[in-house]
C-alpha positions, 0 to 999 in steps of 0.5 A: 500499500502506498504512503497515505498523504495527511495534512495536519491540523495540529497545535499544542503539545500534545499534538506534536508528540503524535507527530513526532511518533509518527514522522520516525516510527510510521513514515511508511504508512503515512506521508504527513505532506504539511502542518497546520498550526495555528498562528505564533503568541506572544508568552509570558511578561514580556509577550516574545512572540513564540512559535507553537510546539508543532510549529518548531518540530515541524521545522527541526524536520523540514515537513512544511507548515501553515499557519493562517490568521482564519480558515473561514472564507481563506480562498487562497488557504482552500486552494494551497490544500486542494492542490496538495492531493490529501487523502486524508487530513487530520485534525488534533486539539487545533483550537479552531472550527473546521470550515466546510472547504476544508473539511472537502479538501482531501479525497477521504475524509477529515478526521479527528483524534477526541480524548473521550469516549464521544457521545460523553465529554464533547468539546473543548476540555473532555481530559480536563472533565473525566479528572474532575469527575473521579472517573475510573477510566477514559478514551481515545476516540477516532471520527469523521469530522463535520462541522459540528463539533464532534458529532460526526460517526465514529471509527475506533474507540481505545480505551485508557486507564486511569490512575486515582493519582493521573493528572492532565499530563498523565493522560496526555502521555498516554494517549500519545503512546497508542494515538499514533499505531491506532490512528494509521491502523483507522486510516488504512482500514478506511480506505480498505473498507475494513471498517464500520463507523457507528453514529453517535447517540446525540440523546446521550450526549454531554458536554464540556466548556472551554476552561479559562484561568478563573477556574482554578480558584478554589473555596477551602470553605465550601469545597470538599477534598476530593472535589479540591484534589480533582481540580487539581489534577484536571488543572496541572499543568494550567491553569493550576489550582489557587486561591487568596492569600491576603490579597495575592492568587497563589497557586498550589502546585503539588498536594496529595491527597491525604485520609486525614481530618482535622474536625477540630478545625475551620476550614481554609485552616493552615496546620503543620504536623512535624514537617508535613503542612495541610490545609483543612477542606470543607469536609476536615479532611486534610489536604497535604501542601508540598509545592505553592508558588505565589503571585509573581515569586517562583515556585518553591516547595512548602517549607521553603515558602514557610520560611520566607512566610511564617504567618501562613502557618496562622492564615485561613482562607 
């Protein structure tokens, strides 16, 4: 079988690592003609224009990179895609709605890789939603694309076990380990008609929204330890979970779930037990603090932070 000719619409680290796997280990099965990524953005306090992870990898490997400012009504970009004579377009975490002109560009189909078992957790943050709900497993779904986000027929589903301590980065890593091989197999099946696609049941659909920085704020006086810990898993490494220490935001970058309780303390209190620093939640359970970052300061382990902020031990959120 000839190599399958593909264009990739990808942006994030997860996308880059699957592309890297395909390029290094499946180049005889798939020929990457171009990568389409969102435009480079200003990053950090100094607002330095920084290439997307996919952009950087494509440049290193000599793969053509296209970064259209917009997709809709972009005639020049549509013509560029049509001239490539693509078999498929593969979209992973691109971050924009793909219009009909793009969907119609390849000879066979546009394919999407999605991090849930559809129709559950449609839209922007399926992995984070799964972790927030303390699910014991998740899935990687490969599906046909339409202009309606995450609503078209399913081609293949791979189950992925979740550990109770897994965070978003851990789940991405698990997806990366099977994503390339699963995609290659699925596309080969599509070309040989050795696959049955399954329509989604819209009546069973659930949805998850795009995450914003404010989603990471926690209320220790109202939220139980389970809820806080699952948000920590979901929002690691962005936007982190945080509260306010005085008038400054403090990120809880590393916490540990314990079965210890402190019924004699009010929710939000900081407690010290030997060299361990904990925080009391609304159900009186204790979450152990291990790494924190105060606004405009460097990240540091909790004991180093206490050394410079002695009043933290008497603080109550």
